[in-house]
C-alpha positions, 0 to 999 in steps of 0.5 A: 280905430279906423273907420269908413267915410261919413257922407251926409245926404242933402236934398233941396229945391235948388243949390241955395237951399242945399248950401244953407243946409250944408252950413248947418253941419258943424264939422265938415263931413268926409263927403256931401251927397247932393240929391239932384233928383230933389231939385227943380232943375239940377244945379251942379255947377252952383253946388260945386262952386258953393260947397267945399267938401268932396261932393257926390252927385246922385240923380236917383230915378223913381224906379230906384226909390228916387224922385227923377221921372224923366228919360234916362238920357236926361237923368245922366246929363247932370252926372256927366256935368259933375264929372266934367267939373271934377266932382269926387263921386257920381252915383249910378244904379247897377240896374241902369242901362249899360250904355249909360254906365259906359258913357259915364265911365268913358268921360271919367278916364284920366279924371279924379271922379269915381263911380259908385255903382248902387243897388237898393232893395226897398222891400226886403233882404234877398238871399246870400246867393243873390247878394253875392251875385249883385256884388260880383256884378259890381266888381266885374263892372269896372266901378270904383265903389259899390253900394248895396242897401237892403231893407231888413226885417230881422237881425239875421238879415242885417248880418247877411248884408254886413257879411258882404264886407268879407267878400269885398275885402278879399277882392280889395273892392271898396263897398258900402253896405248896410240896411234900411229899416229899424233893425238895420239902423245899427248896420249904418254905424257897424259898417264903418268899422267892418271895412265898409267904405262909407255910411250915409247920414242925414242932416236931422231926423226931420230930413231923412233921405232913407228909412232908418237913417241916422242923423250926422249928429248921432253918427258923430256922437257914436264914432266919438265914443268908439274912438275913446274905447 
């Protein structure tokens, strides 16, 4: 059974800490997400030199659930550096200033780096109409991959988010979508087999970077079981 990618999210005070955490992963993941907003000083080049897996750099601002509290210009600088160093992906929020998005896109031209345009709701799951509009904005933006994550309070809300895969599939648009929160845990696995581009796992239960996140060990166990079915 084909599945989407597994991305392991890593946070740490510097590149050495993150590299040490990466070495604790027994099987190389499809992608490693480096949470630059967890670092005292973003060390993009050191991460690129030390880590062999495809890298995704995220510098999440406070206003979208992250830890970066500086200016938007300061926030995008390490993402631009990641593009110049030919990282596999950079993540930028749909709510970010359009000029910042265009600036990133311009330096990506003719290069290998792909932009993930992300949108999070840390309180609830909006209506199907709102979610479809968010997806349309992503598809119209020129982003290479979309990421839509909400907080689910019920199974019905989880299904509402996962149904976005059908809309994205018809448009041939790579989309990662799942839910935070306890009811949403299953969506982090289900999306892998419903056309989802990528799911995000943590190194261990003690090192989650989002509510309801599964550990990479749990995800590997579950995907191994499904591969035997």
